[in-house]
N, C-alpha and C positions, 0 to 999 in steps of 0.2 A: 702662782694664780690658785687659790683655794678650789679644788675640785669637790662640789656638792655631791656626787655620787662616791667619793670616796667613805668606806665605812670608817668609824673612829671608836666604836664602843658596841657592846649587843645590840642587834638591832631586828627587828620583825619587818621585812618588806610584806605590805599588805597589796597582794595580788589581785585586782578584781574580776580580772580575766579577759580585760578589753585591750586595744592596741595602745593607749595611753600607758596605764600601768605594764603591760608588756615592754612597752619601750624603756620605760624607767626600768625595770627589772635587768635589760640587755644592758644599758648602761651601767650598772652597777658593775654587771661582770665584766665590764671591759677594763673599769677604773680599777678592779681590784683582783684582776685575773683570776676571776672565778668568784666562788661564794666563801666570803671570808669566815673562820670559825665564829662562833658564839651568832652567828646570822642565820635566821629562818625565813623561809619564804610559805607566806598562808596565803590559801583561797577558802573562804567560807563560801560554800554552795547552798543557795535557798532553797532549791528545787525546780526553780522556776526560769532558770538558765536557758537559753535556746541550747540545742545540743552542740552546734556550732563555737560555743563558748566553752565548752567542755572539752571539745576535741583540741580547740585552741590552746588552752592551758596546759594539754597534756603533750600536744606540739613543742610548745616554748620548753617545758621540761625536757622531752627526749632530744629535739635539736641542740639545746644549750648545755646538758649535761647537767644537770641543774634539779634537786630534790624541791619538788613543791608538796606541802603538808594541806591534804583536803581535808576541810573539817566541815562539818552539820552539826545545826543545832539540835539539841533535846532537852526536854524539860528537866531543869535543876544542873544540867551538865553540856555535853559535847560528843561527838563521835569522831573518830579518824578513818576517813574511808579512802579510795581511791578513785580513778576515771570508770573504772568498771563497777564499782559497787556504789556510785553516786547516785544519789535522790533525782529522779528527772519527773516525778509527777506531783512537784511542790509538796512532801510531808514535811518537811522540816518547817515551813512556812505555815501549814494547815496545823501543825502541831501547837505551836506559837499561838496561832489565833485561838485555839479551844483553851490553851493555857490562861489567855488572856479574857476570853469571852467577848472580846469587841474586836473590830476592826481597826488595822493602822488607816490613819486619814492624814490631809495634810495638816492638821493642828497637832495631831498626836502619832507623829510618823515614827512609831517605836521598831519598824520592821529592821532597818539599819544598825540600828545599836544594838537588838538582841539578837539578829539572826547572825551579824557579822563583827561588830566591834566586841561586844561581850563573850562571842564565842573564843574570838581568837585570844583577849585577855585569858580565859578561863584554860586555854590551851597553854599559854606563855607561863603560868601560873603553876600547871600541872610539869612541867618541864623544869621547873625552878628557874627560870630566864628572866629577869627584869629588864626589858628592853625598850630601847625608842622604838616608835613606830613610823614606818616611811608609806607616805601615800602618792599616788600618782596623780597629780593636779597640776596642769600646765599654766603657764602664766597670763594666758590669754581666758582665764576663769577666773575672775577677780571677785565676784560675789562670794565664791566657795572658799577663795584663799584666805579672807579674812577671819573667817570662824573656826578653819584648819589652823591656821598660824596661832591664834588663840588657844588653842589645846595643845599645843606645843608639840605638833607634830612635824617628823622631816619633809619636806617638800622641793627634792633636788630639781625635778622638772622646771618650776617654777623660778626657782635659785638661777638655774641657767638659761632662764629666757626661752625655755623651750614652747612652741606653739603648736596648733593643731596642725598647719603645714608641714612643721619639721617631722611631725609623728608620721603623718600621710606618706612624707617623700620617703621614707626609712623603710615604711613596708612595702614599698612599691618596689625596692631594691631586694628583696628578701625570697627567700626559695619555699616560704608556706606563709599564711594569713590568715586572719580570723575569717571565716565563711560568713560574715555579714555584712551587708551592703552599709555603703557608708553616702550619705547623701544630703544635700543642704547643712552641712556642717556636723552632722550629729549620726551616729550609729543607731537607728530607730529600735533594733531589736537587743540592743545592749542592756546588760543588766535583767532585771525582771522584765520578763516578755511584755507583759501588760500592766506595767507599773502606774499605779494611779497618779503617779506627779509625771508623768508624760502628758502631753496636749491631748485636747479630744481627737483633733481630726489625724493626728498622730495614729491613736489608738484605734480611731475607726478604720483608717487604710490597714494596719494590722488584723484586725478581725475581716477587713474584706478580703485581705491575703490570704488568709486561713482562719474560717471560723471557730474552728474548736479551739483555739485560744482562748475565748471567752469563757468556756466553758467553766474552769476550774474557778474563775474569779466569780462567777455569776453562782457556783456552787457555796463560796465561801459567803457570799451576801445571804444569801438564802438561807445558811445556817444558822448564822449570828442574825438574820431577819433588820439587816441595817445594810447601808453602802458604804464602800470606801468613799464616796465623795458625795456631800449633798446639793453640789451646784450643778451636777450634770445628770444625764439618765444612768440607771443603772448597768452592769456589764449583762447582764440579762436582756433589757431593753436596747442597748447598742446592737447586740447579737441579733436580737429579732428584727430590728429597724436599719441595720445596715445598707439599706439600699435609699435611706433618707439622711445621708449626711450632709448634705447642702442646707437643709431644712432644721436640722438640729444642733447644727452648731456653727454661729457665726464669725467665732474668732478662736484661735490657740491661746492656749493659757497652762503652757507648763511651769513647773516648780524644780527649782535646782535639789537634786538629791545628791547625797553625800558616798553614794555607792562607788562613783569614779567611773571611768572610761577603760 
């Protein structure tokens, strides 16, 4: 039987820092008795991931004895960092916004492409590695699968019919885990903390939990004199009006992102 986790050539494993992509990495290590030669694991840090995500990436590397290359966007390039030196105040994301001089939004979602995809591509070019890219997308994420397959990416979890239930069951048996809550089928703080593609009720709940989370996002909107979305209040308004959640939002309206879980 074909093993979709068996590495067949130069490969870049794109590790988002979530439970799903970490499970994919673990399956690759099991199927190949470790990390094969000409295979790299890359984590692209935007600076807006929760601290628990950064700890989880570090825990996976140390517990599984695998080298994870930490990358960050820089104008016209990238930097290789590590857990201790990684940005934690949104610096790479803010630099990109200043370079573009406009905000990413649901129509122009350039943040993932610039902060993650292109950064990893530039790193691979710098080490002269022409590789296939492997991403952690499950079989129960059909809308993401269509576009990712069209891009020719390796999607072993989907090929192995791995679902969210499989991923959660795996982590319940492990000695360490991602320190972010999982509820209603999602990890609310996964990826960028207040990503504009998350639903409004989800974002408002996260701001209620920790109002300081909204400050960076509001600062970016103020600096550019625009908003990340035109169909909902600004982050500054949500910060100020967080007690009016029921009146401000009548329905959830999240959008799929390709950052991965």
